[in-house]
N, C-alpha and C positions, 0 to 999 in steps of 0.2 A: 504494499500500500503506500502510496506516494504522500508526502506531507505538503499541505497547501499552506502558504505562509499567509499572514494577514496583512492586507494592503493598508497604508495609513489612510484615515479618514480626509486629512486636510486637503481641502479643495480649493485653497485660496479663497473662500467664501467672503463676500461683502453683502453689506446691508443695502437695499434698494427701496426706493421710496415709491413703490406702486401702488396704486389704489385697485382694489377689486371688489366686486359685488359682494353683499352679505350672502347669497346664496353660494357663490364660488367659494367663498371662505367657509362655510359650512360643509360643503362637500370635501374640501382638503382636509378640514378638521377630523371628519368622521371616516374618511379613507385612511388617514394616517393612523387612526386608532385601530382600524380593521387589519392594516398591513403590519402594524406595530413598527412602523418607520415614524421618524419625527416629521413635522409637516414640512420644514426646511428641506430634509432629504427626500420627501417624496415629491416635491415642486421641482427639485433639481433632477431627479430621475425621470420624471414625467416629462419635462421639457426637453430633455435630450433626445427625444423621440422625434424632435423637429428634424433632426439629422437624417431622417429615413425619407424626407420630403423631396423627391426627385427634382420638382419644379423649384423649390429653394434653392437646391445645390446648383441647378443649371444657371439660376439668377446669380448665385454668388460668382459662379465662374465667368459670367459676362462682366463683373465689375472690374473697374481699372486696377484696383489694388488687390486683386482676389487672393493673391499669395499670402498676404498678410491676414486677410480674414479666414482663410481656410486652417492656417496654422492656429489662429485662436480658437476657431470654433471645434477643431479636432484635437486640440491640446497637444501638438506636435511641435518639434524644432523645425526652422524654416528650411534647413536642408534635406529633411525626410521627405520620402515619396508618401503622398495621400492614398494613391491607388489602391 
């Protein structure tokens, strides 16, 4: 059996000043309770699903400074291949 090491949780998190509806806040609250994630972890994981939107990725690739954007959203070094 292979041992799997625990990855650090630090994701360079920052507070944001977004406003969301009471309904959305309740959904996040109860879904976090159901999944046993914190609300922060839940939102972070859920929003990463945006990276599966092919139209969004195509739009990013059309941007002038797309390499910088891609390195930020895929959390890679600039010289790494995104492929």
